[in-house]
DOMI-983381 format. One record per atom (N, C-alpha, C): residue number from 1; residue in three letters; x, y, z. Coordinates in steps of 0.2 Angstrom, whole numbers, plus 5000, padded with zeros to 4 digits. Layout:
! residues N
pos,code,x,y,z
NUM,ala,X,Y,Z $
...
! end
This chain:
! residues 286
pos,code,x,y,z
1,met,5005,4994,4999 $
1,met,5000,5001,5001 $
1,met,5004,5007,5000 $
2,ala,5009,5006,5004 $
2,ala,5014,5011,5005 $
2,ala,5018,5014,4998 $
3,glu,5020,5006,4995 $
3,glu,5024,5007,4988 $
3,glu,5017,5011,4984 $
4,thr,5013,5009,4983 $
4,thr,5007,5011,4978 $
4,thr,5006,5019,4980 $
5,lys,5006,5021,4987 $
5,lys,5006,5029,4987 $
5,lys,5012,5033,4984 $
6,thr,5017,5029,4986 $
6,thr,5023,5033,4983 $
6,thr,5024,5033,4975 $
7,thr,5021,5028,4972 $
7,thr,5020,5029,4964 $
7,thr,5016,5033,4962 $
8,val,5011,5035,4966 $
8,val,5006,5040,4963 $
8,val,5010,5046,4966 $
9,thr,5012,5047,4971 $
9,thr,5015,5054,4972 $
9,thr,5020,5055,4966 $
10,ala,5024,5050,4965 $
10,ala,5030,5053,4960 $
10,ala,5027,5054,4953 $
11,ala,5021,5050,4951 $
11,ala,5018,5053,4945 $
11,ala,5016,5060,4945 $
12,ser,5012,5061,4952 $
12,ser,5009,5067,4953 $
12,ser,5014,5073,4952 $
13,ala,5021,5071,4954 $
13,ala,5025,5076,4956 $
13,ala,5028,5078,4948 $
14,lys,5028,5071,4943 $
14,lys,5030,5072,4936 $
14,lys,5025,5077,4933 $
15,ala,5018,5075,4933 $
15,ala,5013,5079,4931 $
15,ala,5014,5088,4931 $
16,thr,5015,5088,4938 $
16,thr,5015,5095,4941 $
16,thr,5021,5099,4937 $
17,ser,5026,5095,4936 $
17,ser,5034,5099,4934 $
17,ser,5032,5100,4926 $
18,his,5027,5097,4923 $
18,his,5025,5098,4916 $
18,his,5019,5101,4915 $
19,gln,5016,5105,4920 $
19,gln,5011,5110,4919 $
19,gln,5012,5115,4916 $
20,pro,5018,5118,4917 $
20,pro,5020,5125,4914 $
20,pro,5019,5124,4905 $
21,lys,5020,5117,4904 $
21,lys,5021,5118,4897 $
21,lys,5014,5118,4892 $
22,lys,5008,5116,4897 $
22,lys,5002,5116,4896 $
22,lys,5000,5123,4892 $
23,ser,5004,5128,4895 $
23,ser,5002,5135,4892 $
23,ser,5002,5135,4883 $
24,ser,5007,5130,4882 $
24,ser,5005,5130,4875 $
24,ser,5000,5129,4872 $
25,asn,4995,5125,4875 $
25,asn,4988,5125,4871 $
25,asn,4985,5131,4872 $
26,val,4986,5137,4877 $
26,val,4983,5142,4876 $
26,val,4986,5146,4872 $
27,phe,4992,5146,4870 $
27,phe,4995,5150,4865 $
27,phe,4993,5147,4858 $
28,ala,4991,5141,4857 $
28,ala,4989,5140,4851 $
28,ala,4982,5141,4850 $
29,leu,4978,5142,4855 $
29,leu,4971,5145,4855 $
29,leu,4971,5152,4854 $
30,leu,4976,5156,4856 $
30,leu,4975,5162,4855 $
30,leu,4979,5164,4848 $
31,ala,4984,5161,4847 $
31,ala,4988,5163,4840 $
31,ala,4984,5162,4835 $
32,val,4979,5156,4833 $
32,val,4976,5155,4827 $
32,val,4971,5162,4826 $
33,pro,4968,5164,4829 $
33,pro,4962,5169,4828 $
33,pro,4966,5176,4828 $
34,ile,4972,5177,4831 $
34,ile,4975,5184,4832 $
34,ile,4978,5185,4824 $
35,cys,4981,5179,4822 $
35,cys,4984,5179,4815 $
35,cys,4979,5180,4810 $
36,ile,4973,5178,4811 $
36,ile,4968,5178,4806 $
36,ile,4966,5185,4806 $
37,leu,4964,5188,4812 $
37,leu,4964,5196,4811 $
37,leu,4967,5201,4809 $
38,ile,4975,5198,4810 $
38,ile,4980,5202,4809 $
38,ile,4981,5202,4801 $
39,gly,4978,5195,4798 $
39,gly,4978,5194,4791 $
39,gly,4973,5199,4787 $
40,ile,4967,5198,4791 $
40,ile,4961,5202,4787 $
40,ile,4963,5210,4787 $
41,leu,4965,5213,4793 $
41,leu,4967,5220,4793 $
41,leu,4974,5222,4789 $
42,phe,4978,5217,4788 $
42,phe,4983,5219,4784 $
42,phe,4981,5218,4777 $
43,tyr,4977,5214,4775 $
43,tyr,4974,5216,4769 $
43,tyr,4969,5222,4767 $
44,ile,4966,5223,4771 $
44,ile,4960,5229,4770 $
44,ile,4965,5235,4770 $
45,phe,4969,5237,4776 $
45,phe,4971,5243,4777 $
45,phe,4978,5245,4775 $
46,val,4982,5239,4773 $
46,val,4989,5239,4771 $
46,val,4990,5239,4762 $
47,leu,4987,5233,4761 $
47,leu,4988,5232,4754 $
47,leu,4982,5235,4750 $
48,gly,4977,5236,4754 $
48,gly,4970,5240,4751 $
48,gly,4971,5247,4751 $
49,asn,4977,5249,4755 $
49,asn,4978,5257,4756 $
49,asn,4977,5261,4748 $
50,pro,4972,5265,4749 $
50,pro,4970,5269,4743 $
50,pro,4979,5273,4738 $
51,ala,4982,5274,4744 $
51,ala,4988,5277,4742 $
51,ala,4992,5271,4737 $
52,asn,4990,5265,4736 $
52,asn,4994,5259,4732 $
52,asn,4991,5261,4725 $
53,phe,4986,5265,4724 $
53,phe,4983,5263,4717 $
53,phe,4982,5270,4714 $
54,gln,4982,5270,4708 $
54,gln,4982,5275,4704 $
54,gln,4976,5280,4705 $
55,gly,4977,5287,4707 $
55,gly,4972,5292,4708 $
55,gly,4968,5291,4716 $
56,gly,4972,5286,4719 $
56,gly,4970,5286,4726 $
56,gly,4963,5282,4725 $
57,ile,4961,5277,4720 $
57,ile,4954,5274,4720 $
57,ile,4955,5267,4719 $
58,lys,4953,5264,4724 $
58,lys,4955,5257,4723 $
58,lys,4947,5253,4722 $
59,gly,4947,5247,4719 $
59,gly,4942,5244,4717 $
59,gly,4941,5240,4710 $
60,glu,4937,5238,4706 $
60,glu,4936,5234,4699 $
60,glu,4939,5240,4694 $
61,gly,4943,5238,4690 $
61,gly,4947,5242,4686 $
61,gly,4951,5248,4687 $
62,ser,4953,5249,4695 $
62,ser,4959,5252,4697 $
62,ser,4965,5249,4696 $
63,his,4970,5253,4695 $
63,his,4976,5251,4693 $
63,his,4983,5253,4699 $
64,pro,4986,5248,4700 $
64,pro,4993,5249,4704 $
64,pro,4996,5256,4703 $
65,val,4999,5259,4709 $
65,val,5003,5264,4707 $
65,val,5010,5261,4702 $
66,glu,5015,5265,4698 $
66,glu,5018,5263,4692 $
66,glu,5024,5260,4696 $
67,glu,5026,5261,4702 $
67,glu,5033,5259,4705 $
67,glu,5032,5260,4714 $
68,gly,5037,5258,4716 $
68,gly,5038,5256,4723 $
68,gly,5034,5251,4726 $
69,ile,5033,5250,4732 $
69,ile,5032,5244,4736 $
69,ile,5023,5243,4736 $
70,gly,5022,5250,4735 $
70,gly,5015,5251,4735 $
70,gly,5011,5248,4727 $
71,lys,5016,5247,4724 $
71,lys,5014,5243,4717 $
71,lys,5012,5236,4719 $
72,trp,5017,5233,4723 $
72,trp,5016,5226,4725 $
72,trp,5011,5224,4730 $
73,phe,5011,5229,4733 $
73,phe,5004,5229,4738 $
73,phe,4997,5228,4734 $
74,ala,4997,5233,4730 $
74,ala,4990,5234,4725 $
74,ala,4991,5229,4722 $
75,thr,4994,5225,4719 $
75,thr,4995,5219,4714 $
75,thr,4991,5214,4719 $
76,ile,4994,5213,4725 $
76,ile,4993,5207,4728 $
76,ile,4985,5209,4732 $
77,tyr,4983,5214,4733 $
77,tyr,4977,5215,4735 $
77,tyr,4972,5212,4728 $
78,gln,4973,5214,4724 $
78,gln,4969,5212,4718 $
78,gln,4968,5205,4719 $
79,gly,4971,5201,4722 $
79,gly,4972,5194,4720 $
79,gly,4964,5191,4723 $
80,gly,4960,5196,4726 $
80,gly,4954,5192,4728 $
80,gly,4953,5191,4734 $
81,val,4948,5188,4736 $
81,val,4945,5187,4743 $
81,val,4949,5182,4746 $
82,ile,4952,5176,4743 $
82,ile,4955,5171,4745 $
82,ile,4963,5174,4748 $
83,val,4964,5180,4746 $
83,val,4971,5182,4748 $
83,val,4972,5183,4755 $
84,pro,4966,5186,4760 $
84,pro,4967,5188,4768 $
84,pro,4968,5182,4770 $
85,ile,4964,5176,4767 $
85,ile,4964,5169,4771 $
85,ile,4971,5166,4769 $
86,leu,4974,5167,4763 $
86,leu,4982,5165,4763 $
86,leu,4986,5169,4768 $
87,ile,4986,5175,4767 $
87,ile,4989,5179,4772 $
87,ile,4989,5176,4779 $
88,ser,4982,5175,4782 $
88,ser,4982,5173,4788 $
88,ser,4985,5166,4791 $
89,val,4984,5162,4785 $
89,val,4987,5155,4785 $
89,val,4996,5155,4786 $
90,leu,4998,5160,4781 $
90,leu,5005,5162,4780 $
90,leu,5008,5164,4788 $
91,leu,5003,5169,4791 $
91,leu,5005,5171,4797 $
91,leu,5006,5165,4803 $
92,ile,5000,5161,4802 $
92,ile,4999,5156,4807 $
92,ile,5005,5152,4806 $
93,cys,5008,5151,4801 $
93,cys,5014,5146,4798 $
93,cys,5019,5149,4802 $
94,ile,5022,5155,4801 $
94,ile,5028,5159,4804 $
94,ile,5026,5159,4811 $
95,thr,5021,5159,4814 $
95,thr,5021,5159,4821 $
95,thr,5022,5152,4824 $
96,phe,5019,5148,4821 $
96,phe,5022,5140,4825 $
96,phe,5029,5138,4822 $
97,val,5030,5141,4818 $
97,val,5038,5139,4815 $
97,val,5042,5143,4820 $
98,ile,5041,5148,4823 $
98,ile,5045,5152,4828 $
98,ile,5044,5149,4834 $
99,glu,5037,5148,4836 $
99,glu,5036,5144,4843 $
99,glu,5040,5137,4844 $
100,arg,5040,5134,4838 $
100,arg,5042,5126,4839 $
100,arg,5050,5127,4837 $
101,phe,5053,5133,4834 $
101,phe,5060,5134,4834 $
101,phe,5063,5134,4841 $
102,leu,5059,5139,4844 $
102,leu,5061,5141,4851 $
102,leu,5061,5135,4856 $
103,tyr,5056,5132,4856 $
103,tyr,5055,5126,4859 $
103,tyr,5060,5120,4859 $
104,ile,5061,5120,4853 $
104,ile,5067,5113,4851 $
104,ile,5073,5115,4852 $
105,ser,5075,5121,4851 $
105,ser,5083,5123,4852 $
105,ser,5082,5122,4860 $
106,lys,5078,5124,4864 $
106,lys,5079,5122,4872 $
106,lys,5078,5116,4873 $
107,ala,5075,5112,4869 $
107,ala,5075,5104,4871 $
107,ala,5082,5100,4869 $
108,lys,5084,5105,4865 $
108,lys,5090,5102,4863 $
108,lys,5097,5103,4868 $
109,gly,5096,5108,4871 $
109,gly,5101,5109,4878 $
109,gly,5106,5113,4876 $
110,lys,5111,5114,4880 $
110,lys,5117,5118,4881 $
110,lys,5122,5115,4875 $
111,phe,5122,5108,4876 $
111,phe,5126,5104,4871 $
111,phe,5123,5099,4869 $
112,ser,5125,5096,4865 $
112,ser,5122,5088,4863 $
112,ser,5121,5082,4866 $
113,gly,5116,5080,4866 $
113,gly,5115,5074,4870 $
113,gly,5120,5068,4869 $
114,ala,5123,5067,4864 $
114,ala,5129,5063,4863 $
114,ala,5134,5065,4868 $
115,glu,5135,5071,4868 $
115,glu,5141,5073,4871 $
115,glu,5139,5072,4880 $
116,leu,5132,5073,4881 $
116,leu,5130,5072,4888 $
116,leu,5130,5065,4890 $
117,val,5128,5060,4886 $
117,val,5129,5053,4887 $
117,val,5136,5051,4889 $
118,arg,5142,5054,4885 $
118,arg,5149,5053,4885 $
118,arg,5151,5054,4892 $
119,lys,5150,5061,4894 $
119,lys,5151,5062,4901 $
119,lys,5147,5059,4906 $
120,val,5141,5056,4906 $
120,val,5139,5053,4912 $
120,val,5140,5046,4911 $
121,gln,5142,5042,4905 $
121,gln,5147,5037,4906 $
121,gln,5152,5037,4909 $
122,tyr,5157,5043,4908 $
122,tyr,5164,5043,4911 $
122,tyr,5161,5043,4920 $
123,his,5158,5048,4921 $
123,his,5156,5047,4928 $
123,his,5154,5042,4931 $
124,leu,5149,5037,4927 $
124,leu,5148,5032,4931 $
124,leu,5151,5026,4931 $
125,ala,5156,5027,4927 $
125,ala,5162,5021,4927 $
125,ala,5167,5022,4932 $
126,asn,5167,5029,4936 $
126,asn,5170,5030,4940 $
126,asn,5166,5030,4946 $
127,lys,5159,5029,4945 $
127,lys,5155,5028,4952 $
127,lys,5153,5034,4954 $
128,asn,5153,5040,4950 $
128,asn,5152,5046,4952 $
128,asn,5144,5048,4950 $
129,val,5140,5046,4953 $
129,val,5132,5048,4951 $
129,val,5132,5055,4953 $
130,asp,5133,5058,4958 $
130,asp,5132,5065,4959 $
130,asp,5136,5069,4953 $
131,ala,5141,5067,4950 $
131,ala,5144,5072,4944 $
131,ala,5141,5072,4940 $
132,ala,5138,5064,4938 $
132,ala,5133,5063,4932 $
132,ala,5127,5068,4932 $
133,leu,5124,5068,4938 $
133,leu,5118,5072,4939 $
133,leu,5120,5080,4937 $
134,ala,5125,5082,4939 $
134,ala,5128,5089,4939 $
134,ala,5128,5090,4931 $
135,glu,5130,5085,4927 $
135,glu,5132,5086,4920 $
135,glu,5124,5087,4917 $
136,cys,5119,5083,4919 $
136,cys,5112,5083,4917 $
136,cys,5109,5091,4918 $
137,asp,5112,5094,4924 $
137,asp,5109,5100,4926 $
137,asp,5112,5106,4921 $
138,lys,5118,5105,4919 $
138,lys,5121,5109,4914 $
138,lys,5119,5108,4907 $
139,gln,5118,5103,4905 $
139,gln,5114,5102,4900 $
139,gln,5108,5105,4897 $
140,lys,5102,5104,4904 $
140,lys,5097,5108,4902 $
140,lys,5092,5107,4897 $
141,gly,5093,5100,4894 $
141,gly,5089,5099,4889 $
141,gly,5085,5093,4890 $
142,ser,5080,5091,4885 $
142,ser,5076,5085,4886 $
142,ser,5080,5078,4887 $
143,val,5086,5078,4885 $
143,val,5091,5072,4885 $
143,val,5092,5073,4892 $
144,gly,5095,5078,4895 $
144,gly,5096,5079,4901 $
144,gly,5091,5078,4907 $
145,asn,5085,5081,4905 $
145,asn,5078,5079,4909 $
145,asn,5077,5071,4910 $
146,val,5078,5068,4905 $
146,val,5077,5060,4906 $
146,val,5083,5058,4910 $
147,leu,5089,5060,4908 $
147,leu,5095,5056,4911 $
147,leu,5095,5059,4919 $
148,lys,5093,5063,4920 $
148,lys,5092,5066,4927 $
148,lys,5087,5061,4932 $
149,ala,5082,5060,4928 $
149,ala,5076,5056,4932 $
149,ala,5080,5049,4933 $
150,gly,5082,5047,4927 $
150,gly,5086,5039,4926 $
150,gly,5091,5039,4932 $
151,leu,5094,5043,4934 $
151,leu,5100,5043,4937 $
151,leu,5099,5045,4945 $
152,lys,5092,5048,4946 $
152,lys,5090,5048,4953 $
152,lys,5088,5042,4954 $
153,lys,5084,5038,4950 $
153,lys,5082,5032,4952 $
153,lys,5089,5027,4953 $
154,tyr,5092,5028,4950 $
154,tyr,5099,5024,4948 $
154,tyr,5102,5025,4955 $
155,lys,5103,5031,4958 $
155,lys,5106,5033,4964 $
155,lys,5103,5029,4970 $
156,glu,5096,5029,4969 $
156,glu,5089,5026,4974 $
156,glu,5092,5019,4974 $
157,met,5093,5016,4969 $
157,met,5094,5008,4967 $
157,met,5100,5006,4971 $
158,ile,5105,5009,4971 $
158,ile,5111,5007,4974 $
158,ile,5111,5005,4981 $
159,thr,5106,5009,4983 $
159,thr,5105,5008,4991 $
159,thr,5099,5004,4994 $
160,asn,5095,5002,4988 $
160,asn,5090,4997,4989 $
160,asn,5092,4989,4990 $
161,thr,5091,4986,4996 $
161,thr,5092,4980,4997 $
161,thr,5085,4976,4996 $
162,glu,5081,4978,4994 $
162,glu,5073,4974,4995 $
162,glu,5073,4970,4987 $
163,leu,5076,4973,4983 $
163,leu,5075,4971,4975 $
163,leu,5081,4968,4973 $
164,asp,5080,4963,4968 $
164,asp,5087,4960,4965 $
164,asp,5089,4965,4960 $
165,thr,5095,4963,4956 $
165,thr,5098,4967,4951 $
165,thr,5093,4967,4945 $
166,glu,5090,4962,4943 $
166,glu,5086,4963,4938 $
166,glu,5079,4968,4938 $
167,gln,5077,4967,4945 $
167,gln,5071,4972,4946 $
167,gln,5075,4979,4948 $
168,lys,5079,4981,4949 $
168,lys,5081,4988,4949 $
168,lys,5082,4990,4942 $
169,ile,5086,4986,4937 $
169,ile,5087,4988,4931 $
169,ile,5080,4991,4927 $
170,leu,5075,4986,4929 $
170,leu,5068,4987,4927 $
170,leu,5067,4993,4930 $
171,thr,5066,4994,4936 $
171,thr,5065,5001,4939 $
171,thr,5066,5007,4936 $
172,ile,5074,5006,4935 $
172,ile,5075,5012,4931 $
172,ile,5074,5012,4924 $
173,lys,5073,5008,4920 $
173,lys,5070,5008,4913 $
173,lys,5064,5010,4913 $
174,asn,5058,5008,4919 $
174,asn,5053,5011,4919 $
174,asn,5052,5019,4920 $
175,glu,5056,5021,4925 $
175,glu,5058,5027,4926 $
175,glu,5060,5032,4920 $
176,ile,5065,5029,4916 $
176,ile,5066,5033,4909 $
176,ile,5061,5034,4905 $
177,glu,5056,5029,4904 $
177,glu,5052,5028,4900 $
177,glu,5047,5032,4901 $
178,glu,5044,5033,4908 $
178,glu,5039,5038,4911 $
178,glu,5041,5045,4909 $
179,thr,5047,5046,4911 $
179,thr,5049,5054,4909 $
179,thr,5050,5055,4902 $
180,thr,5052,5049,4897 $
180,thr,5052,5050,4890 $
180,thr,5045,5051,4888 $
181,ala,5041,5049,4891 $
181,ala,5032,5050,4887 $
181,ala,5029,5055,4888 $
182,leu,5034,5059,4893 $
182,leu,5032,5066,4895 $
182,leu,5035,5072,4892 $
183,glu,5042,5069,4889 $
183,glu,5045,5074,4886 $
183,glu,5044,5074,4878 $
184,leu,5044,5068,4875 $
184,leu,5043,5068,4868 $
184,leu,5037,5072,4865 $
185,pro,5030,5071,4868 $
185,pro,5024,5075,4866 $
185,pro,5025,5082,4865 $
186,met,5028,5085,4870 $
186,met,5029,5092,4871 $
186,met,5034,5094,4864 $
187,met,5038,5090,4862 $
187,met,5043,5091,4856 $
187,met,5038,5093,4849 $
188,glu,5033,5087,4850 $
188,glu,5030,5086,4844 $
188,glu,5023,5091,4844 $
189,lys,5022,5093,4848 $
189,lys,5017,5098,4850 $
189,lys,5016,5104,4844 $
190,asn,5011,5105,4843 $
190,asn,5009,5110,4837 $
190,asn,5012,5110,4830 $
191,leu,5015,5104,4829 $
191,leu,5018,5102,4823 $
191,leu,5013,5100,4817 $
192,val,5007,5098,4822 $
192,val,4999,5097,4818 $
192,val,4998,5103,4813 $
193,phe,4999,5109,4815 $
193,phe,4998,5115,4812 $
193,phe,5002,5116,4805 $
194,leu,5009,5115,4806 $
194,leu,5012,5114,4800 $
194,leu,5012,5109,4795 $
195,ser,5009,5103,4799 $
195,ser,5007,5097,4792 $
195,ser,5001,5099,4791 $
196,thr,4996,5102,4793 $
196,thr,4990,5104,4790 $
196,thr,4991,5110,4785 $
197,ile,4995,5114,4787 $
197,ile,4994,5120,4783 $
197,ile,4999,5118,4776 $
198,ala,5003,5112,4776 $
198,ala,5006,5111,4770 $
198,ala,5002,5110,4765 $
199,ser,4997,5106,4768 $
199,ser,4991,5104,4763 $
199,ser,4987,5109,4761 $
200,val,4983,5112,4766 $
200,val,4978,5116,4766 $
200,val,4981,5122,4761 $
201,ala,4986,5125,4762 $
201,ala,4989,5132,4759 $
201,ala,4988,5131,4752 $
202,thr,4990,5125,4750 $
202,thr,4991,5123,4742 $
202,thr,4983,5123,4739 $
203,leu,4978,5121,4744 $
203,leu,4971,5120,4741 $
203,leu,4969,5126,4740 $
204,leu,4970,5130,4746 $
204,leu,4967,5137,4745 $
204,leu,4970,5141,4740 $
205,gly,4976,5140,4738 $
205,gly,4979,5144,4732 $
205,gly,4976,5141,4725 $
206,leu,4975,5135,4725 $
206,leu,4972,5132,4719 $
206,leu,4964,5134,4719 $
207,phe,4963,5135,4724 $
207,phe,4954,5138,4724 $
207,phe,4953,5144,4722 $
208,gly,4958,5150,4724 $
208,gly,4959,5156,4722 $
208,gly,4963,5156,4715 $
209,thr,4965,5151,4711 $
209,thr,4967,5150,4706 $
209,thr,4961,5149,4702 $
210,val,4957,5145,4702 $
210,val,4951,5144,4699 $
210,val,4945,5150,4698 $
211,leu,4946,5152,4705 $
211,leu,4941,5157,4705 $
211,leu,4944,5163,4700 $
212,gly,4950,5165,4699 $
212,gly,4953,5170,4693 $
212,gly,4952,5168,4687 $
213,met,4953,5162,4686 $
213,met,4951,5159,4679 $
213,met,4945,5160,4678 $
214,ile,4939,5160,4682 $
214,ile,4932,5159,4680 $
214,ile,4932,5166,4677 $
215,lys,4935,5172,4681 $
215,lys,4934,5179,4679 $
215,lys,4936,5180,4672 $
216,ser,4942,5176,4671 $
216,ser,4945,5177,4664 $
216,ser,4940,5175,4659 $
217,phe,4938,5168,4660 $
217,phe,4935,5165,4654 $
217,phe,4927,5170,4654 $
218,ser,4925,5172,4660 $
218,ser,4919,5176,4659 $
218,ser,4921,5182,4655 $
219,ala,4927,5185,4655 $
219,ala,4928,5190,4651 $
219,ala,4929,5190,4644 $
220,met,4932,5183,4644 $
220,met,4933,5181,4636 $
220,met,4926,5178,4632 $
221,ser,4921,5177,4636 $
221,ser,4914,5175,4635 $
221,ser,4910,5180,4634 $
222,ala,4912,5187,4636 $
222,ala,4907,5191,4634 $
222,ala,4905,5193,4628 $
223,ser,4899,5195,4627 $
223,ser,4897,5197,4619 $
223,ser,4901,5203,4616 $
224,gly,4901,5203,4611 $
224,gly,4907,5207,4607 $
224,gly,4914,5205,4609 $
225,ala,4920,5212,4608 $
225,ala,4925,5210,4609 $
225,ala,4928,5208,4617 $
226,pro,4931,5204,4618 $
226,pro,4934,5203,4626 $
226,pro,4936,5208,4629 $
227,asp,4935,5208,4637 $
227,asp,4937,5215,4639 $
227,asp,4944,5213,4642 $
228,ser,4948,5215,4640 $
228,ser,4955,5213,4640 $
228,ser,4958,5215,4646 $
229,ser,4955,5221,4651 $
229,ser,4957,5223,4657 $
229,ser,4954,5217,4662 $
230,lys,4949,5216,4661 $
230,lys,4946,5209,4666 $
230,lys,4949,5204,4664 $
231,leu,4950,5202,4659 $
231,leu,4955,5196,4657 $
231,leu,4962,5196,4660 $
232,ala,4965,5202,4660 $
232,ala,4972,5201,4663 $
232,ala,4971,5202,4670 $
233,leu,4966,5205,4674 $
233,leu,4964,5205,4679 $
233,leu,4962,5197,4683 $
234,gly,4959,5195,4680 $
234,gly,4957,5188,4682 $
234,gly,4963,5182,4681 $
235,ile,4967,5183,4676 $
235,ile,4974,5179,4676 $
235,ile,4979,5182,4682 $
236,ser,4979,5188,4683 $
236,ser,4983,5190,4689 $
236,ser,4981,5187,4695 $
237,glu,4974,5188,4696 $
237,glu,4971,5185,4703 $
237,glu,4974,5178,4704 $
238,ala,4972,5174,4699 $
238,ala,4974,5167,4698 $
238,ala,4981,5165,4700 $
239,leu,4986,5168,4698 $
239,leu,4994,5169,4699 $
239,leu,4996,5171,4705 $
240,ile,4993,5176,4709 $
240,ile,4994,5178,4714 $
240,ile,4992,5173,4720 $
241,asn,4986,5170,4720 $
241,asn,4984,5165,4723 $
241,asn,4988,5159,4723 $
242,thr,4990,5156,4717 $
242,thr,4994,5153,4717 $
242,thr,5001,5153,4719 $
243,ala,5005,5159,4718 $
243,ala,5011,5161,4722 $
243,ala,5009,5161,4730 $
244,leu,5005,5162,4732 $
244,leu,5006,5162,4739 $
244,leu,5003,5155,4743 $
245,gly,5000,5153,4740 $
245,gly,4999,5146,4740 $
245,gly,5003,5141,4741 $
246,ile,5008,5142,4736 $
246,ile,5014,5137,4735 $
246,ile,5019,5139,4740 $
247,gly,5020,5146,4740 $
247,gly,5025,5149,4745 $
247,gly,5024,5146,4751 $
248,thr,5017,5147,4753 $
248,thr,5016,5145,4760 $
248,thr,5017,5137,4763 $
249,ser,5015,5134,4757 $
249,ser,5016,5127,4758 $
249,ser,5022,5124,4759 $
250,ala,5026,5128,4755 $
250,ala,5033,5125,4755 $
250,ala,5037,5128,4761 $
251,ile,5036,5134,4765 $
251,ile,5038,5135,4771 $
251,ile,5037,5130,4777 $
252,ala,5029,5128,4777 $
252,ala,5028,5123,4782 $
252,ala,5031,5116,4780 $
253,ile,5032,5114,4773 $
253,ile,5035,5107,4772 $
253,ile,5042,5107,4774 $
254,ile,5045,5114,4773 $
254,ile,5052,5113,4774 $
254,ile,5054,5112,4781 $
255,met,5051,5116,4785 $
255,met,5050,5118,4793 $
255,met,5049,5112,4796 $
256,tyr,5042,5109,4795 $
256,tyr,5040,5103,4797 $
256,tyr,5045,5097,4796 $
257,asn,5048,5097,4790 $
257,asn,5054,5091,4790 $
257,asn,5060,5093,4794 $
258,phe,5061,5098,4795 $
258,phe,5067,5102,4798 $
258,phe,5066,5100,4805 $
259,phe,5060,5101,4810 $
259,phe,5059,5100,4815 $
259,phe,5059,5093,4818 $
260,thr,5055,5089,4813 $
260,thr,5055,5081,4815 $
260,thr,5061,5077,4814 $
261,thr,5066,5079,4810 $
261,thr,5074,5079,4810 $
261,thr,5076,5080,4816 $
262,asn,5075,5085,4820 $
262,asn,5078,5086,4826 $
262,asn,5075,5082,4831 $
263,ile,5069,5082,4832 $
263,ile,5065,5079,4836 $
263,ile,5068,5070,4834 $
264,asp,5069,5068,4830 $
264,asp,5072,5061,4828 $
264,asp,5079,5060,4832 $
265,ser,5083,5066,4831 $
265,ser,5090,5065,4834 $
265,ser,5090,5066,4841 $
266,ile,5086,5070,4844 $
266,ile,5083,5070,4852 $
266,ile,5082,5063,4854 $
267,thr,5077,5062,4851 $
267,thr,5075,5054,4853 $
267,thr,5080,5049,4853 $
268,tyr,5084,5050,4849 $
268,tyr,5089,5044,4847 $
268,tyr,5094,5045,4854 $
269,ala,5095,5050,4855 $
269,ala,5100,5052,4860 $
269,ala,5096,5051,4867 $
270,ile,5089,5051,4868 $
270,ile,5086,5049,4874 $
270,ile,5088,5042,4875 $
271,asp,5086,5038,4868 $
271,asp,5086,5030,4868 $
271,asp,5092,5028,4870 $
272,glu,5098,5032,4868 $
272,glu,5105,5030,4870 $
272,glu,5107,5031,4877 $
273,ser,5104,5036,4879 $
273,ser,5106,5037,4887 $
273,ser,5102,5033,4890 $
274,gly,5096,5031,4889 $
274,gly,5093,5025,4893 $
274,gly,5096,5018,4893 $
275,phe,5098,5016,4888 $
275,phe,5103,5010,4887 $
275,phe,5111,5010,4891 $
276,thr,5113,5017,4890 $
276,thr,5118,5018,4894 $
276,thr,5118,5016,4901 $
277,leu,5114,5020,4904 $
277,leu,5112,5020,4910 $
277,leu,5110,5012,4913 $
278,thr,5105,5008,4910 $
278,thr,5104,5002,4912 $
278,thr,5110,4998,4911 $
279,gln,5114,4997,4906 $
279,gln,5119,4994,4904 $
279,gln,5126,4996,4910 $
280,ser,5126,5002,4912 $
280,ser,5131,5005,4917 $
280,ser,5129,5000,4924 $
281,phe,5123,5002,4925 $
281,phe,5120,4998,4931 $
281,phe,5122,4990,4933 $
282,ala,5120,4988,4927 $
282,ala,5121,4979,4927 $
282,ala,5128,4979,4927 $
283,ala,5132,4983,4924 $
283,ala,5139,4981,4925 $
283,ala,5144,4982,4931 $
284,asn,5140,4987,4935 $
284,asn,5144,4991,4940 $
284,asn,5141,4988,4947 $
285,his,5134,4986,4946 $
285,his,5130,4983,4953 $
285,his,5128,4975,4951 $
286,lys,5132,4971,4950 $
286,lys,5129,4964,4949 $
286,lys,5128,4961,4956 $
! end
């Protein structure tokens, strides 16, 4: 009964230590609507600023100014109603790229997990668990967190007289697995936004392209001579949406692959650290 209470207390302590990370849920809930709002306002008041158009008049048949950044703003504005949505998606993408970059950079720690494992191996070979724990504190990353939890259990098992060696190794292994189960989901959190944007941005761009082409064909099918200005406007709208959709999707795909590669390397280092710890205990405490 006492052992069960100890296990529950330990689990509660771990859960409590990871509670601040739940703030990322709040971040995701706030970031999306804020980015959408900024995207719409940027479209209306920056891209659609009358100063970007000749004669200060925006609307159907208006033309961008002939030079400067206003020319590009007006051209993008003429991309139609899908443009503010694509801008919002791009902002969401950039926001979560920055958020994940900061978190995973922190998870990687002050130095590499492989280097930490080598230092811990050295200290354990000299039976200096406290020095190994100090190295984990210096690393300050996910590998350090997992190794630190394992080393604390390692130190506890050294003085334990109730369990045999195999049971002690299993206890250390379970401690490492529990800590790993808390660390890995936090590294992968919010990557779903990037994977979703990678697909959705392309589809939105394609939808905007279709709308633009509909306008172009409508101009071509008009009675009498085709309206060349409407034809050009429709083609321009199609190409602007295509460019925004593909560009946003490309950023999301590249950064998603970048982050997953980094997470895989951290995961490998965590697995290596767990193996090192159990093998060291087996060798030094037969």
